[in-house]
ZAMARGU-4260 file (C-alpha; in steps of 0.2 Angstrom, whole numbers, plus 5000, padded with zeros to 4 digits):
<rodrens>
0) 4360/4819/4924 | 4371/4818/4940 | 4358/4806/4947 | 4359/4795/4932 | 4378/4794/4934
5) 4376/4790/4952 | 4363/4777/4950 | 4374/4769/4936 | 4389/4769/4946 | 4380/4761/4961
10) 4373/4748/4949 | 4391/4744/4942 | 4398/4743/4960 | 4384/4731/4965 | 4386/4721/4948
15) 4405/4720/4951 | 4402/4714/4969 | 4390/4701/4964 | 4402/4695/4951 | 4416/4693/4963
20) 4404/4684/4975 | 4399/4672/4962 | 4417/4669/4957 | 4422/4666/4975 | 4408/4654/4977
25) 4413/4645/4961 | 4431/4643/4968 | 4424/4635/4983 | 4410/4625/4975 | 4420/4609/4976
30) 4411/4597/4988 | 4408/4579/4992 | 4416/4565/5002 | 4432/4556/5000 | 4437/4540/5010
35) 4454/4533/5012 | 4460/4517/5022 | 4476/4507/5022 | 4495/4509/5026 | 4501/4515/5043
40) 4516/4522/5033 | 4505/4534/5023 | 4492/4538/5036 | 4501/4553/5045 | 4505/4562/5028
45) 4487/4559/5022 | 4480/4566/5038 | 4490/4582/5035 | 4485/4583/5017 | 4467/4581/5022
50) 4468/4595/5035 | 4476/4607/5022 | 4464/4603/5008 | 4449/4605/5019 | 4455/4623/5023
55) 4454/4627/5005 | 4438/4617/5001 | 4428/4617/5018 | 4413/4608/5009 | 4424/4593/5006
60) 4423/4579/5019 | 4438/4567/5020 | 4438/4551/5031 | 4454/4541/5035 | 4458/4525/5044
65) 4474/4515/5045 | 4474/4496/5045 | 4489/4491/5034 | 4493/4491/5016 | 4484/4475/5013
70) 4468/4482/5020 | 4470/4497/5009 | 4472/4487/4993 | 4458/4476/4997 | 4446/4491/5001
75) 4451/4500/4986 | 4449/4485/4974 | 4432/4481/4982 | 4427/4500/4981 | 4424/4500/4999
80) 4434/4517/5000 | 4439/4529/4986 | 4458/4527/4990 | 4468/4513/4997 | 4485/4519/5005
85) 4498/4507/5000 | 4516/4506/5005 | 4523/4494/4993 | 4524/4490/4975 | 4507/4485/4967
90) 4507/4467/4961 | 4502/4463/4943 | 4488/4452/4949 | 4481/4467/4958 | 4482/4478/4943
95) 4472/4465/4934 | 4458/4467/4947 | 4458/4486/4943 | 4471/4493/4955 | 4476/4510/4949
100) 4492/4516/4958 | 4498/4534/4959 | 4514/4537/4969 | 4512/4552/4980 | 4528/4552/4991
105) 4542/4541/4998 | 4548/4535/5014 | 4558/4520/5021 | 4558/4506/5034 | 4572/4505/5047
110) 4577/4492/5060 | 4572/4497/5078 | 4577/4492/5095 | 4574/4498/5113 | 4584/4512/5120
115) 4586/4501/5135 | 4596/4488/5125 | 4611/4482/5136 | 4622/4482/5120 | 4616/4499/5114
120) 4633/4507/5112 | 4640/4492/5102 | 4625/4491/5091 | 4626/4510/5087 | 4645/4509/5084
125) 4646/4493/5074 | 4629/4493/5065 | 4620/4478/5057 | 4627/4471/5042 | 4614/4465/5029
130) 4620/4447/5031 | 4618/4448/5050 | 4601/4456/5048 | 4596/4441/5036 | 4602/4429/5049
135) 4591/4438/5063 | 4575/4441/5053 | 4575/4427/5040 | 4586/4412/5044 | 4586/4413/5063
140) 4604/4408/5063 | 4609/4422/5074 | 4601/4421/5091 | 4611/4433/5102 | 4617/4451/5101
145) 4635/4445/5101 | 4632/4435/5085 | 4623/4450/5077 | 4634/4464/5081 | 4649/4457/5090
150) 4643/4462/5107 | 4651/4454/5122 | 4640/4441/5131 | 4626/4430/5125 | 4611/4441/5127
155) 4597/4433/5117 | 4588/4443/5103 | 4569/4443/5103 | 4563/4447/5085 | 4546/4456/5082
160) 4537/4457/5065 | 4520/4463/5059 | 4505/4452/5060 | 4495/4462/5047 | 4498/4462/5029
165) 4508/4478/5026 | 4520/4487/5015 | 4533/4489/5030 | 4535/4470/5032 | 4535/4468/5013
170) 4548/4481/5010 | 4559/4475/5024 | 4558/4457/5018 | 4562/4463/5000 | 4579/4470/5006
175) 4584/4451/5009 | 4575/4445/4993 | 4561/4438/5002 | 4542/4441/5006 | 4533/4446/5022
180) 4529/4428/5026 | 4547/4424/5027 | 4550/4436/5041 | 4553/4428/5058 | 4547/4435/5075
185) 4532/4438/5086 | 4518/4445/5076 | 4512/4462/5082 | 4498/4472/5073 | 4502/4489/5066
190) 4516/4501/5066 | 4512/4509/5083 | 4510/4491/5091 | 4527/4485/5084 | 4536/4501/5090
195) 4528/4499/5107 | 4533/4481/5108 | 4551/4485/5104 | 4552/4500/5115 | 4547/4489/5130
200) 4559/4474/5127 | 4577/4478/5130 | 4582/4462/5120 | 4570/4465/5106 | 4572/4470/5088
205) 4559/4475/5075 | 4557/4487/5060 | 4546/4502/5058 | 4541/4515/5045 | 4551/4531/5049
210) 4536/4540/5053 | 4534/4529/5068 | 4553/4528/5073 | 4555/4547/5073 | 4545/4561/5080
215) 4540/4573/5066 | 4541/4588/5077 | 4557/4585/5087 | 4565/4576/5072 | 4572/4564/5085
220) 4569/4545/5088 | 4553/4542/5097 | 4555/4540/5116 | 4561/4522/5120 | 4567/4518/5103
225) 4583/4518/5094 | 4586/4516/5075 | 4599/4502/5071 | 4611/4509/5058 | 4615/4498/5043
230) 4634/4494/5040 | 4633/4497/5021 | 4651/4493/5017 | 4652/4478/5029 | 4668/4484/5038
235) 4661/4480/5055 | 4659/4499/5060 | 4648/4513/5056 | 4658/4526/5046 | 4655/4544/5045
240) 4646/4543/5029 | 4635/4529/5036 | 4630/4539/5052 | 4614/4547/5046 | 4601/4541/5059
245) 4603/4554/5073 | 4589/4565/5066 | 4574/4562/5055 | 4581/4576/5043 | 4598/4567/5041
250) 4589/4550/5037 | 4577/4559/5025 | 4592/4567/5016 | 4601/4550/5015 | 4585/4542/5007
255) 4583/4556/4995 | 4601/4555/4989 | 4601/4536/4988 | 4613/4533/5003 | 4600/4523/5011
260) 4596/4507/5001 | 4580/4504/4991 | 4572/4493/4997 | 4568/4496/5011 | 4566/4514/5005
265) 4551/4514/4993 | 4537/4524/4985 | 4520/4526/4994 | 4504/4525/4984 | 4486/4531/4982
270) 4477/4516/4974 | 4460/4518/4966 | 4448/4505/4958 | 4452/4510/4940 | 4457/4528/4934
275) 4448/4540/4946 | 4434/4550/4939 | 4425/4557/4954 | 4428/4576/4953 | 4432/4579/4971
280) 4444/4564/4971 | 4453/4569/4956 | 4455/4587/4962 | 4461/4581/4979 | 4474/4570/4970
285) 4480/4584/4959 | 4482/4595/4974 | 4492/4582/4983 | 4504/4580/4968 | 4506/4599/4967
290) 4503/4611/4981 | 4502/4597/4994 | 4520/4593/4991 | 4525/4608/5001 | 4520/4599/5017
295) 4530/4583/5013 | 4547/4587/5020 | 4541/4594/5037 | 4530/4579/5039 | 4545/4568/5038
300) 4543/4561/5021 | 4553/4562/5005 | 4547/4572/4990 | 4546/4563/4973 | 4557/4570/4959
305) 4549/4583/4948 | 4549/4571/4933 | 4540/4558/4944 | 4527/4570/4950 | 4523/4575/4932
310) 4522/4557/4927 | 4510/4553/4942 | 4500/4569/4938 | 4497/4563/4921 | 4488/4548/4928
315) 4473/4559/4934 | 4472/4571/4919
</rodrens>
């Protein structure tokens, strides 16, 4: 009888162990490939999400490439990739072609200059009025730093813009009620390229997504770059409540609370061709909108509101 009990106990232990082994395997059974391309703005965040998701599901492969929001949208509609990363609103014409947008986080575009700008002190203390920025980037009426921010002397301004179709340029132009093609300046490809061009030119001005203007680890502006404050109340100086550009955390808080204007603050999107149905892709997007949100702030992005996240989550259920 004792032997029977021992055998039965051993059997139950083995059965229990087998059950948990099968259960553990079922939890990790998610596998497959996911491809993403597009916005430089969303790329660093997407890389972090991919790294963390693969820790949970090691059988999932995620391939990412940056190339601008325009490329992401084109690739998604053409089904070249599973997800296009897009850093602007989705146009009605794109929706008609099958573009299915899901907002996943939020960031902003800021004006950037070289840390070696000879009028740096004046620029940081006076800031750039919206009107002045319009006359620099759109009309070309202001050609010197004296005209733009009241600096002494006639140091010319050299304007840089993006050469690739991108959400950063579209959002910056939208701030003035215009489109990307209305922006003046020397065209430079990509966010990293534009940041580098501005940092190397003491007379230059451009614009960057905050992920390329600031270092996500130090929370300070990237070496060689300074962020131009916007004179929101047009009084010719940056008041205490407008001075939130010294660290990434300060700016992120200003965007989250609506102190920084929208545009150029904007939602960032995952775009698929039609409603996603591929299991591994659906599970990835669900995770991004739930557990994946805990990585957003430290990566230098802004969390969407709870209501917004619920709404976006409903798009993949």
